[in-house]
C-alpha positions as CSV (number, residue, x, y, z in Angstrom):
1,M,-49.6,56.8,29.0
2,A,-52.6,59.2,27.9
3,E,-53.6,59.2,24.3
4,G,-52.0,61.9,22.3
5,K,-49.1,62.5,24.8
6,R,-45.9,60.6,24.3
7,R,-42.5,61.4,25.5
8,L,-39.1,61.4,24.1
9,V,-37.1,58.4,25.1
10,V,-33.8,58.3,24.2
11,E,-31.0,55.7,25.1
12,I,-27.5,56.4,24.9
13,A,-25.1,53.7,23.5
14,G,-21.7,54.1,24.9
15,D,-20.4,57.0,26.4
16,A,-22.4,60.5,26.5
17,S,-19.7,62.7,27.3
18,K,-17.6,61.5,24.2
19,L,-20.4,62.3,22.1
20,S,-20.5,65.9,23.6
21,S,-16.6,66.2,23.3
22,V,-17.0,65.3,19.5
23,F,-19.5,67.7,18.9
24,D,-17.2,70.5,20.6
25,D,-14.5,69.3,18.3
26,A,-16.8,69.6,15.3
27,G,-17.4,73.0,16.4
28,K,-14.0,74.0,16.3
29,K,-13.4,72.9,13.0
30,A,-16.6,74.6,11.8
31,D,-15.1,77.6,13.2
32,G,-11.9,77.0,11.3
33,F,-14.2,76.7,8.0
34,G,-15.8,79.8,8.7
35,A,-12.6,81.9,9.3
36,K,-11.1,80.8,5.9
37,L,-14.7,81.6,4.5
38,A,-14.4,85.1,5.7
39,G,-10.8,85.3,4.3
40,A,-12.0,84.2,0.8
41,G,-14.7,86.7,0.8
42,K,-11.9,89.4,0.5
43,M,-11.2,87.8,-3.0
44,V,-14.7,88.3,-3.8
45,A,-14.5,91.8,-3.0
46,F,-11.7,92.3,-5.7
47,G,-14.1,90.7,-8.2
48,L,-12.3,87.9,-8.8
49,A,-15.1,85.4,-8.5
50,A,-13.0,83.1,-6.6
51,G,-13.4,83.7,-2.9
52,G,-15.6,81.2,-1.4
53,I,-18.6,78.9,-1.9
54,A,-21.8,78.3,-0.1
55,A,-22.8,75.3,-1.9
56,G,-22.0,72.1,-0.1
57,A,-22.5,70.1,-3.5
58,A,-19.1,72.1,-5.0
59,L,-17.1,71.7,-1.9
60,V,-17.8,67.7,-2.1
61,K,-16.8,67.5,-5.6
62,I,-13.6,69.9,-5.3
63,G,-12.7,67.6,-2.1
64,G,-13.4,64.4,-3.7
65,D,-11.8,65.3,-6.9
66,L,-8.5,66.4,-4.9
67,D,-8.7,63.2,-2.8
68,E,-8.7,61.2,-5.9
69,V,-5.7,62.7,-7.2
70,S,-3.4,62.4,-4.0
71,D,-4.8,58.7,-3.6
72,H,-3.5,58.1,-7.4
73,F,-0.1,59.7,-6.5
74,R,-0.2,57.2,-3.4
75,T,-0.8,53.8,-5.3
76,T,1.0,54.5,-8.4
77,T,4.1,56.2,-7.1
78,G,4.6,54.9,-3.9
79,A,5.1,58.4,-2.3
80,T,4.2,58.9,1.3
81,G,4.7,61.7,4.0
82,K,7.0,64.5,2.6
83,A,7.3,62.8,-0.7
84,L,3.4,62.9,-1.0
85,D,3.0,66.3,0.0
86,G,5.6,67.3,-2.8
87,L,3.5,65.8,-5.5
88,N,0.2,67.3,-4.3
89,K,1.9,70.6,-4.2
90,D,3.5,70.1,-8.0
91,F,-0.2,69.1,-8.7
92,A,-1.4,72.3,-7.6
93,A,1.1,74.5,-9.2
94,V,0.5,72.7,-12.4
95,A,-3.7,72.4,-12.3
96,R,-3.9,76.3,-11.8
97,T,-1.9,77.0,-15.3
98,V,-4.0,74.6,-17.7
99,P,-7.7,73.9,-18.6
100,E,-7.6,70.0,-18.2
101,N,-9.5,68.6,-15.5
102,F,-7.6,67.4,-12.4
103,A,-7.6,63.6,-13.0
104,A,-5.6,64.4,-16.4
105,V,-3.2,66.8,-14.4
106,G,-2.8,64.2,-11.9
107,E,-2.4,60.8,-14.4
108,T,0.0,63.0,-16.3
109,L,2.4,64.2,-13.3
110,A,2.3,60.7,-11.8
111,T,3.3,59.2,-14.8
112,L,6.1,61.3,-15.3
113,N,7.1,60.9,-11.8
114,Q,7.4,57.0,-12.6
115,Q,9.0,57.2,-15.8
116,V,11.8,59.9,-15.4
117,G,11.8,60.3,-11.7
118,L,11.1,64.1,-11.7
119,T,9.9,66.2,-8.8
120,G,9.5,69.9,-7.9
121,K,10.1,72.7,-10.6
122,P,11.1,70.1,-13.5
123,L,8.1,67.9,-13.0
124,Q,5.9,71.0,-13.0
125,A,7.3,72.5,-16.2
126,L,7.3,69.2,-18.0
127,G,4.0,68.3,-16.7
128,K,2.2,71.7,-18.1
129,Q,4.6,71.1,-21.4
130,F,3.0,67.9,-22.0
131,L,-0.5,68.8,-21.3
132,D,-0.4,72.1,-23.6
133,L,1.2,69.6,-26.3
134,S,-1.5,67.1,-26.1
135,R,-4.3,69.9,-26.1
136,I,-2.9,72.0,-29.1
137,T,-2.1,69.0,-31.0
138,K,-5.3,67.1,-30.4
139,T,-3.7,63.8,-29.3
140,D,-3.8,61.9,-26.3
141,V,-1.5,63.1,-23.5
142,A,-1.3,59.5,-22.0
143,E,0.2,58.2,-25.4
144,N,2.6,61.3,-25.7
145,V,4.1,61.0,-22.5
146,K,4.7,57.0,-22.4
147,A,6.3,57.1,-26.0
148,T,8.3,60.4,-25.2
149,T,9.8,59.3,-21.8
150,S,10.6,56.0,-23.3
151,A,12.9,57.8,-26.0
152,F,14.5,60.3,-23.1
153,N,15.4,57.0,-21.3
154,A,16.7,55.2,-24.2
155,W,18.7,58.2,-25.2
156,G,19.7,59.0,-21.6
157,I,18.3,62.5,-21.9
158,T,18.2,63.7,-18.4
159,G,15.3,65.8,-16.3
160,K,16.9,69.4,-16.8
161,N,17.0,68.7,-20.5
162,Q,13.8,67.2,-21.5
163,S,11.8,70.1,-21.5
164,E,14.1,71.8,-24.1
165,V,14.2,68.4,-26.2
166,L,10.6,68.3,-26.1
167,D,10.1,71.5,-27.9
168,K,12.7,70.2,-30.2
169,L,10.4,67.1,-31.3
170,Y,7.3,69.4,-31.6
171,R,9.0,71.6,-34.2
172,V,10.1,68.3,-36.2
173,S,6.6,67.5,-36.0
174,Q,5.3,70.8,-37.0
175,S,7.7,70.6,-40.2
176,T,7.1,66.6,-41.0
177,G,3.5,66.3,-40.0
178,V,5.0,63.1,-38.2
179,G,3.4,63.2,-34.7
180,V,5.6,63.5,-31.5
181,A,4.5,60.0,-30.2
182,E,5.2,58.4,-33.5
183,L,8.6,59.9,-33.8
184,S,9.3,59.3,-30.3
185,E,8.6,55.3,-30.8
186,S,10.9,55.4,-33.8
187,L,13.5,57.2,-31.8
188,A,13.5,54.7,-29.0
189,A,13.1,51.5,-31.3
190,N,16.3,52.7,-33.4
191,Q,18.4,54.3,-30.9
192,S,20.8,51.2,-30.8
193,V,21.6,51.8,-34.7
194,L,21.5,55.7,-35.0
195,Q,23.7,56.3,-31.9
196,A,25.9,53.5,-32.8
197,S,26.2,55.3,-36.1
198,G,27.4,58.3,-34.6
199,L,24.1,60.2,-34.8
200,S,22.8,62.9,-32.0
201,F,19.3,62.8,-30.8
202,Q,18.6,65.7,-32.9
203,S,19.9,64.6,-36.0
204,S,18.1,61.3,-35.6
205,A,15.0,62.9,-34.7
206,A,15.4,65.2,-38.2
207,L,16.3,62.3,-40.3
208,L,13.3,60.1,-38.9
209,G,11.0,62.9,-39.5
210,L,11.7,63.2,-42.9
211,L,11.7,59.6,-43.3
212,G,8.1,59.8,-41.8
213,K,6.9,62.4,-44.0
214,A,7.9,60.3,-47.1
215,G,6.0,57.4,-45.7
216,L,8.9,55.2,-45.2
217,D,9.3,52.7,-42.5
218,A,12.6,53.6,-40.5
219,G,13.0,50.1,-39.3
220,A,13.1,48.8,-43.2
221,I,15.8,51.3,-44.0
222,M,18.0,51.1,-41.0
223,P,19.9,48.0,-42.1
224,A,21.2,49.4,-45.5
225,F,21.4,53.0,-43.8
226,S,23.6,51.3,-40.9
227,K,26.0,50.0,-43.7
228,A,26.5,53.1,-45.6
229,L,27.3,54.7,-42.3
230,A,29.7,52.4,-41.1
231,V,31.4,53.0,-44.7
232,A,31.4,56.3,-44.3
233,A,33.3,56.2,-41.0
234,K,35.8,54.3,-42.2
235,D,36.5,56.6,-44.6
236,G,36.8,59.5,-41.8
237,K,33.4,61.1,-42.3
238,D,31.1,62.2,-39.6
239,S,27.9,60.6,-39.8
240,S,25.9,64.2,-39.9
241,V,28.2,65.3,-42.8
242,F,27.5,62.2,-44.3
243,I,23.7,62.3,-44.3
244,R,23.9,66.1,-45.6
245,E,26.1,65.0,-48.6
246,T,24.0,62.4,-49.6
247,W,20.9,64.5,-49.5
248,A,22.6,67.0,-51.6
249,A,24.1,64.5,-54.1
250,I,20.4,63.3,-54.6
251,A,19.3,66.6,-55.0
252,D,21.8,67.7,-57.5
253,A,22.0,64.7,-59.4
254,P,21.7,65.3,-63.2
255,N,18.8,62.9,-63.9
256,A,16.4,60.9,-61.7
257,T,17.9,57.5,-62.5
258,D,21.2,58.8,-61.2
259,A,19.5,60.1,-57.9
260,A,17.7,57.0,-57.4
261,G,21.1,54.9,-57.6
262,I,22.6,56.9,-55.0
263,A,19.9,56.6,-52.7
264,L,19.8,53.0,-53.2
265,D,23.2,52.7,-52.2
266,V,22.7,54.3,-49.1
267,F,19.0,53.3,-48.2
268,G,18.4,50.3,-49.7
269,G,16.4,49.1,-52.6
270,K,13.0,49.2,-51.4
271,A,13.4,52.9,-49.6
272,G,16.0,54.6,-51.9
273,P,13.9,55.0,-55.2
274,K,10.9,56.6,-53.1
275,L,13.0,58.7,-50.9
276,A,15.2,60.1,-53.9
277,L,12.0,60.9,-55.5
278,A,10.6,63.0,-52.3
279,I,14.2,64.7,-52.0
280,R,14.2,65.7,-55.7
281,S,10.6,67.0,-55.4
282,G,11.7,69.5,-52.7
283,K,9.3,67.7,-50.1
284,L,12.3,67.0,-47.9
285,S,15.2,69.3,-46.7
286,Y,17.4,67.9,-44.3
287,E,19.9,71.1,-43.6
288,E,16.3,73.0,-43.5
289,L,14.8,70.9,-41.0
290,L,18.1,70.6,-39.1
291,A,17.9,74.6,-38.7
292,A,14.4,74.6,-37.8
293,I,15.2,72.2,-35.0
294,Q,17.6,74.7,-33.5
295,S,15.0,77.6,-32.7
296,G,11.8,78.8,-33.5
297,D,8.2,77.8,-32.0
298,T,7.8,76.4,-28.6
299,I,4.8,74.3,-27.0
300,A,4.3,77.0,-24.4
301,K,4.1,80.0,-27.0
302,A,1.9,77.9,-29.5
303,S,-0.4,77.0,-26.5
304,A,-0.5,80.9,-25.4
305,D,-1.3,82.2,-28.8
306,T,-4.2,79.7,-29.2
307,A,-5.8,79.8,-26.0
308,D,-9.6,80.3,-26.5
309,F,-12.1,81.7,-24.2
310,A,-13.5,78.5,-22.9
311,E,-9.6,77.2,-22.3
312,K,-9.1,80.5,-20.3
313,F,-12.5,80.1,-18.4
314,A,-11.6,76.6,-17.7
315,I,-8.2,77.6,-16.1
316,L,-10.4,79.9,-13.9
317,K,-12.5,77.0,-12.6
318,N,-9.1,74.9,-11.7
319,R,-8.2,78.5,-9.6
320,V,-11.0,78.7,-7.9
321,S,-11.1,74.9,-7.0
322,L,-8.1,75.3,-5.5
323,A,-8.5,78.4,-3.7
324,V,-11.3,77.1,-1.8
325,A,-9.9,73.5,-1.4
326,P,-9.2,74.3,2.2
327,L,-12.6,74.8,3.1
328,A,-13.6,71.3,2.1
329,E,-11.1,70.2,4.1
330,D,-12.7,71.9,7.3
331,L,-15.9,71.0,6.5
332,F,-15.3,67.6,6.2
333,G,-13.5,67.1,8.9
334,A,-16.6,68.5,11.2
335,I,-19.0,66.5,9.4
336,T,-16.9,63.1,9.5
337,S,-16.6,63.7,13.2
338,V,-20.1,64.1,14.0
339,A,-21.1,61.4,11.7
340,D,-18.6,59.0,13.5
341,A,-19.9,59.8,16.9
342,V,-23.4,59.5,16.2
343,L,-22.7,56.1,14.9
344,K,-20.5,55.3,17.8
345,Y,-21.9,56.7,20.7
346,G,-25.3,58.2,19.6
347,P,-29.0,57.6,20.6
348,A,-29.9,53.8,20.0
349,V,-33.7,54.1,20.5
350,V,-35.6,57.5,19.9
351,D,-39.2,57.8,20.5
352,F,-40.3,61.1,19.7
353,G,-43.6,62.7,21.1
354,K,-45.2,66.0,21.9
355,D,-43.4,66.7,25.2
356,I,-39.7,66.7,23.7
357,K,-38.8,69.9,25.8
358,D,-37.5,67.7,28.6
359,N,-34.8,66.5,26.1
360,T,-34.4,69.9,24.3
361,P,-30.6,70.2,24.8
362,L,-29.6,66.9,23.4
363,V,-32.2,67.4,20.4
364,I,-30.8,70.8,19.8
365,G,-27.1,69.4,19.8
366,L,-28.1,66.4,17.3
367,A,-30.1,68.9,15.1
368,A,-27.3,71.4,14.7
369,A,-24.6,68.5,14.2
370,I,-26.6,66.3,11.8
371,G,-29.0,68.6,10.7
372,G,-26.8,71.8,9.8
373,P,-24.7,70.0,6.9
374,L,-27.8,68.5,5.4
375,V,-29.9,71.6,5.5
376,A,-26.7,73.6,4.0
377,A,-26.6,70.9,1.2
378,L,-30.3,71.3,0.3
379,V,-30.2,75.0,0.4
380,S,-27.0,74.9,-1.8
381,Y,-28.5,72.6,-4.5
382,A,-31.8,75.3,-4.3
383,A,-29.5,78.3,-4.8
384,S,-27.4,76.5,-7.6
385,V,-30.6,76.0,-9.6
386,A,-31.9,79.5,-9.0
387,A,-28.2,80.5,-9.8
388,A,-28.5,78.5,-13.0
389,A,-32.0,80.0,-14.1
390,A,-30.9,83.5,-13.1
391,A,-28.0,83.2,-15.7
392,Q,-30.2,82.1,-18.5
393,V,-32.6,85.1,-18.0
394,L,-29.3,87.4,-17.9
395,A,-28.2,85.9,-21.1
396,L,-31.4,87.0,-22.6
397,A,-31.6,90.7,-21.1
398,P,-28.7,91.2,-19.0
399,W,-29.6,94.8,-17.3
400,I,-33.3,94.2,-17.1
401,A,-32.4,90.7,-15.6
402,A,-29.9,92.3,-12.9
403,A,-31.9,95.0,-11.7
404,A,-34.7,92.5,-11.2
405,A,-32.5,90.1,-9.6
406,L,-31.3,92.6,-7.1
407,G,-35.1,93.8,-6.6
408,V,-35.7,90.4,-5.6
409,L,-32.7,89.9,-3.2
410,A,-33.5,93.0,-1.3
411,G,-37.0,92.3,-0.9
412,S,-35.8,88.8,0.2
413,L,-33.5,90.1,2.6
414,T,-35.8,92.6,4.3
415,W,-38.6,89.8,4.6
416,V,-35.9,87.9,6.3
417,A,-34.6,90.6,8.5
418,E,-38.2,91.6,9.8
419,R,-39.0,87.8,10.8
420,F,-35.9,86.4,11.5
421,G,-33.4,89.2,12.2
422,H,-30.8,91.3,10.6
423,V,-27.9,88.6,10.9
424,Q,-29.8,85.8,9.4
425,A,-30.4,88.2,6.5
426,I,-26.7,88.9,6.1
427,V,-26.2,85.2,5.9
428,V,-28.9,84.6,3.1
429,G,-27.4,87.4,1.4
430,V,-23.7,86.1,1.4
431,A,-25.3,82.5,0.6
432,A,-26.8,83.9,-2.5
433,V,-23.6,85.4,-3.5
434,F,-21.7,82.2,-2.9
435,A,-24.3,80.2,-4.7
436,M,-23.2,81.9,-8.2
437,L,-19.6,81.0,-7.4
438,A,-20.5,77.5,-7.0
439,A,-22.4,77.3,-10.2
440,V,-19.0,78.6,-11.7
441,I,-17.2,75.7,-10.2
442,L,-19.6,73.1,-10.8
443,G,-19.6,74.0,-14.5
């Protein structure tokens, strides 16, 4: 071969017709991606900033996050087929209403499904409620779910009642300062004694909340307390009535000594005097707490009333990500098909030279299939950087920066149109808009 002249030599490992068919299939999937992108563009027209996305990095992140959630459902709950699809739908319904990241939402729903067997709307309602509770109380959602579901199971509280009961536990926590998880753990640990004594879940929650507020260990009180309740039962007194009467007797006793004596008989030597002091000081009111548990504040209302801009923006990000998730699926399908085909059926030996025109069709096919996604990713990265820089400028001088940005964009599109054509200019313009959406999703 003469110096300076080299030819492109390609050896195909496998059946070249299979590579061609895979490229065709990838093209169809890419067409689907484009169609959904066009449909998503209508949302942009309404100013929802959730229409589509040009940045491949954002799509990769969304697709990866959603895939991890689905995999977590599969491995932790054992759900497959329609059951797994149902959990994925439950996840999407909850994720679009809360500011937490996808992993936290998925973990919460998986644990609830495991612990209390919920699916569908009951799972969605309770999952959102736990996420809201943990956010407004600044507590760990996993700890809250684990402790509370243990109490639900111990007391036989079924799915349809769990949401209402959780609101009641929240109201007890508000009144006493005892955390929902701590209160639930105490309810589960002392369930047998409390229930055997005839106390309802609600009455028990109130009692344990008051004991916790007074700094008393419920476990240390239960032996003496259960004996007092047993005596009261023999006398024909209802346990709740007995507690009310005891509380009133301590509060209305003529002096501290008599009050301590009453409390000592019911609650034992260690806890009685301290509890009597707390009751007589007005810090503990069993009647008032029982009334407060019945109705009042809810987790949903407290969450809505305290939502700030950052949380609302995080919810918007979740909704945008879920809206464009189908785009990621189609794009991943196209890229994966091509990558697998190239590895299995593609060129084994490639020697590039000047005279590559003899192999132009194959080179174009490979470039379009392999280079396209790579170029898209690089362009997306550059666009994201540009969008971030533009955001900084906009923060300093909104109107001037906006005008300058429009001028630069218009000039750029004109330049592209003159040299490459109007179609390419439109593509660049759309990519610039979508790059800003990518910046929103990537945070």
